[in-house]
N, C-alpha and C positions, 0 to 999 in steps of 0.2 A: 485645538484640535478635536474638542470635545460641546457639545451642546449643554444648553442646561437642566436638561433631566439627566446628566451622566453618561448620554450614550456618544457615540463616535459620529463625528460630521460625515459627511457622505464621503467627503474627498480622502480622510483618513481612512473611513471603512472600504473606499475602492481599493486604497496602496495596500492594507491591509490584507484584503480579501487577493490582491493580485501576490503577495509576498507566498502566502498558503498556497493558491493556485502553482506557483513556483515551485514550493518546496514539496508538492503532492507531484508535480510533472515529471521529476526526475527523467533518468535516462530510459527507463521502461516503460514509463507512460508515453514517452516523446517516441518510442522506436516500436514497440510493442503492437498497438492498433493499425499499423501500416501492412503489418504480416498478417491479423488477423481479417482485415479486409480483402490483401490478395486471395487468403485462402477462402474466402467465405465468398467472393463473387458476387453473384445475382441474390445473395442470403444476408446481404450485409447486413441490411437494417434490423434481420432477425438476431443476427449475431448480436448487432451492438445492445439491442433489449438485454441479451443473458449478460455482457460485459458491464451494461449498467447497471444491471444489479449488485454485484460483486465490486465492481473496481471503482463506482460512482455514488448509487443512491444508499449503498450500506456505509460508504466514508461519511455521507452527510449526516446520516442517522448516528453514528458515532458521537459527533457532535452534539446532537440533541441528547444522547444518551447522558457523556458525560454532562450537561447541562440541566437534563431533570436528574440525575445523580449525585448532582451536587459535590463530585468527586473526581479524584483521576483514575487513571487507568488501574494503577497496583490498588487505590482504594475501593472501587468497584469490586474488581476482583476478591479483593480480600472479605469485601461485606462479605457474598456469596459465600465463598471458601475459605474460610479463616488460615489453612493450614495449607492448601493446593491450591490457594489464589494467588499469594505471592510469588509460588513456583513456577506457576503458568506466566502469570506477567515476566519476569525476570526470565525465563526460556525467550519470550517473543521478542525482550528488548536485546540479548546477545544475537541474537538471529538478524532482528532490523539494524543494530546498530552494527559492531565491529567485524562478526562473522558473514556476513553477508550480504545484507544491502548497501553500505556505506562504501563498503568495498567494491562491490558491484559498479557504481559509479564511477569509480577513478577508472575501472579497469575497461568498462565500456570507452570511455572518452578517449583511452590509450588504441584501442581497437578503432576506433574512427578515425584518431589522425593517421594511424597506421594506414587504414583503408582508402581516404582520400590524398594521404599523400605518396603512397607505393612505399613508404617506410617500413624494413622487414630486417631489424638489426638481430643479430645472432646472438650478439652477449645480451646478457639482462640487466646489465647496468643503465642503458637508457629508459628502462621503464620504473628502474628501481629510483632513478631521479627525478621523472616526472614525480613519480609517487609522493617525493619530499616538497616539490613544489608544490602539488595539488592541496596537500592537506595542510602545509603552511597558510595558502589562501586560505582554505578552511578553517585554519585555526581563526585566524585573523579576525573573519567574521563572526564566529563563536563567541570571541573573547570581550568583546560587548554585551553583556546578556541581557539589556534593558532595551538594545535599539537595535537587537539581531534582524529583528524582521523589516523594520527600517531601512538597513541599508542592503537588502536582499529587494525591496520595492522599489528602490531609487536605482540600484546598479545593476543588478541583474534583469529583473521582471522586464524593463521596457526591450532592451535587449532582445531578451528570449521571443516575448511576444510579435517581436516585428520580423523575428526569423520563422516563424511557424505561419503566419498569416501570411508569408510570400509562398513558403512550401505549398502550403494548402490551397490557396487561392489558386495557384498557377496549376497545381493539379486536377481540381474542379474543372476549372475554366479550359486547359488543354488537355482533356483524359486520354491515355493511351492506348487505350483499345475499350470495346465492348464489353458489358461485363460475361464472364464466362459462371456454368456451375461450381458451387463448391467443391472443395478437393479433399473433403474429410468425410467420413461417414457417418459421425457424430450428428446428431440434430444440431442446428445453428445456434438455438436456443441455450441448448445445454454445453454446446463448446464455447461459446461465447461467456457464458455464466463460470466455468471451471478456467477458462485464459482470464478472466479477471482477479482471480488468485493472484495471477504471478507479479501484479504489481504492487502487492503488499498494500493497498491503499487504505483499508480499513485499520490495519494495524498502525500503519502511518497515523491516520485520523486519532487513533485511541491515544497515541504517545505524543501527539502534537497538542493535545489539547491542552496542557499545562503549560508549553510554549506560548499558545496564543494568549492562555490566562494572564499569563506574567506579564505581555505585551502590553494587553490590556489595562493593567493595572499601571504601568508606566506612561500609558496616554491620557490616564485620572479618570479612568471609567468607574462610577461608583459600584458598591458591591452590590447593591440590590438590582443593578443593571447586565449585572456582568454575565450572565446566564444566557441573557436576551441576547446581546451582543456577540456572544461566540459562536451563535447559531445563525445571526445575520453573517458574521465574517465568514464562517463555513460556508454558506449558501453562494455568498458571492464566488469564491473558489472553488468550490466544488461546480459551481456552474458554468466558470472560464473551462474546468478542467471537461465536460461535458461534451461542450463543442469541441473542443480539438480534438478530444477523441473521436468523436463522428466524423470531422472533417479526415484525421488522418487515417480512416478506415473506409472512406470514400474514395481518399486517392488512392491506397490498397486495391479498393474492388478494379478502378480505374487500369490498373496497370495492366488488366485481363491479359496474363500468363504471360506477356513480353519479357519479364525479368524471373528467372529461376534462381531468386536468392530469399535470405530472409533476415529480420532483424536489423543488426545495424547494416550490415552490405546491402539490403534492398533499400533502406531509406537514402544510403550513400548513392547509389547506382540511379535512384527516383531523381536526387536531386542534382548530380549531372545531367540526367535527361532532359529535367525540366529548364533547367537555370544555366546548363554547359558547367564550363570548366569554374567558373566562380561559386557553382551550386557546391561542388565538392568542399569548398574552404567555408562555405557558410553553413552548410549540416556541422563540419567539424566544430567550428565554433559555437552553435546554435546545440550541440551536444554536451560540450563540454561547461557551459554556462548552465543547462538542465540537471546535469548530473552535480553539478556544485551546487545549485539549489536546494535539491534533495540532500547530500551530503550536510549542508550546514543544517537544515531543518531536520534531520533524522538525528545529527551529533548534538543538537542542543536537548530533542527529545532523550537522547539516552542520558546525557550529563544531569538533566532535570529528575528523572527518575531516578538515576543511582542518590542523589541526594536528597528526594522526598522519601524513598525505602528505606534511607540509611538513618532516616531524621537528622540529617545533615552532619553524620561522620562520614561523608564520602562526599565532598562539598564539588559544586558546578564546575570552577575552573580546572581542578586537580582532577575531574572525569573527562572533561574535556581534551587534556594532555593524554590520557589513556586510549581516549577510544581513536585520536586522531594517529598516535602511534601505532596502537595495532591494526587499523585499517590499512595504514600503508604498508605493513608487511603483507598483510592479506592480500591486498590490491594488487599486488606485484607478482602474485602467483598467475593472473589471467583469467581473465572473464570465464573462459569454458570450465575451469576445472570448478570455479566457483558456482555456477549456473547449474553444474551437473551434480555435487556431490551436496551441497548444503539445501535448492531448491525444495529437495522431500519433506526437510524439517519444517519448513516454513507452513509448505500445504497442510501439514498433520496438525498444525495449531490455528488454523484460520478458521476450521469450521467452530472452536470453541470462544471464538472471538464474535463469530456472529451471533449466536446465541445467547452472548452475553449482553450483546447492542441490542437485540432483538428484544431481550427481556426489559431492560431498562427502560425503552423505546414503548414498549404495549402493555406491559404489566401496568395493570390500575395500581395496586397497594405493592410495589416491589420489594417495600423494606420490610413486609411478611415474612416471618420466618419459615411458614409452611411454604409459600410461595417461593422462596431461596430455595427450597430444596430441589423445587420442579429446572431451575436453572442449574443447579449444581450438577445434578443427575445427568442433564441434558450436555452439559459440558465434559461431564465425564465420558459419557459415550460415546460422546464425540471426539474424544480424546483415542478413546480405542479403537473407533476405525481409522481415526488418522493414524494409528503407527501400522492396522494392517495396510493401509495405503503405501504407508512407507516402505514396508518389509515388498511390497508387489515391488512397487518403483525401482528400489534400490537390487531385488533380485533381477531386475531388467539390467539395470548399470552393470552390476557386478558380477554376472550369469553366477548365480548362486546355486542354479538348479533345484529350484525347489517348486519342484511341477505340483506336487500333491496340494502345496499351498496354493498356488495359481489357480488350480482346478476347482477347490474349496470356494476363495475367494470369488474366482467369477463366476460362481453362482447366485453370489447374492445380488439383488437388484439393487441397479444402477451403477454395479460395481466399475464396470468398463468404463465409465464417465467418471468414476470417483466421488460419485455422490450419495452410497450406501449410506453414510452417514444421516441421511437426509429423512426418509422414511421409518431407520431405528429410534433416531433422537424424538420425533413425534411419537412415539409408540411409549418410549420409557417415560419421557415428561410426561403424556396423557394419564399412564398409569400413575405416576408420583402424585399428579394433582388431584387425582380422585382418590387416592388411598390419603393422603392427607387431610381431603377435605371430608371424606367419610369418619378419618379420626378425630377430626375436630369437631364434627357434627355429634357425635358418640359422646365425646367428653362434655360439650355443650347439655346433652339429654341429660349425664348422670347429675351435671352441676344444679338441672332444673328440678329434677327429682329428688335431690338432694332437701 
């Protein structure tokens, strides 16, 4: 499965890239782009560029950052912020793992099944039983640590890609109408940029890195070629994800206002319209497989993180059991509650992850302590504005009546798009960079004078 140089051979690279694509694809990346396209209409390509930045390009850069920094997400953050870094990454893992993304996968699968079959039980017992079965299957994939990605690529990826190609191909060849103007007031680029947050792809990439690393080791990739192969697998996986995002957004734009639905219900109706009664069954199978791949990928990443951060005191298999059990409980609550009350926390930590990735990718000497201060204060500033964004969102959700706060918040530049962190982080990082540079030059002058 490997060449004489210690690299993956092409078949193995494509299969592992397919597994990574499947892990990223999940329920959110399958469903949400179609809604983005529907709402964007004739501005779909501009919106795609915005979504590409946060949901596709940044995840690819995350793999570059992990390779360049020669570490894990936990290790890179701790290097920049020895005290706050572990806290920041642990919050990320809790959100990605059992508190939000993993249970969101099973909840969205259940919603799709109910939507396509018309099953609407009053009792919570069916969803509880479904969650138990769902996470039993998830555990089976996760239990084989070294061959987890192989099982995904051989079992789940082929079925998933066939279903997606069928939906996108039919939706593009037989559009339901002509494109209409976008339905939102936000600029299409900003809309796509912020919507890309919701897929969690950047955070997933940062945590998937360790999973990919361990699977490359199991394929015999040499240590000196490891970083090169991580990037190659990332390019293949994110490349396929980019094509399916664009395809789903075009299909969504092709609905042309003919379907007044969103997310799961929109995709279900599109599947019925394009493929008839068989379409609903195909969509349900596709969504269940998509959600399984992401639950498996993030479950593995969470367990790997627990072992890495605890120095082996919380081993992989034990972490897998805890993650699956807790996710089953949270998933039974239902998709709406999960999305409504936990999503703002994820939005608050996303900008910090963006800064961390860009730092390790573009900073020439990222190991320099003065440069690390630039990254550190950029992340701290982003978290501060993330908290402000969270307060604003929860004020709307819970009707906290914080009118004074809302008035002040909306006066910030780009606040209405939840991008106020961008200009302030740039300003703070520039100030810190100039201050540390001047301090370094002053110390150098004193040394030369002496």
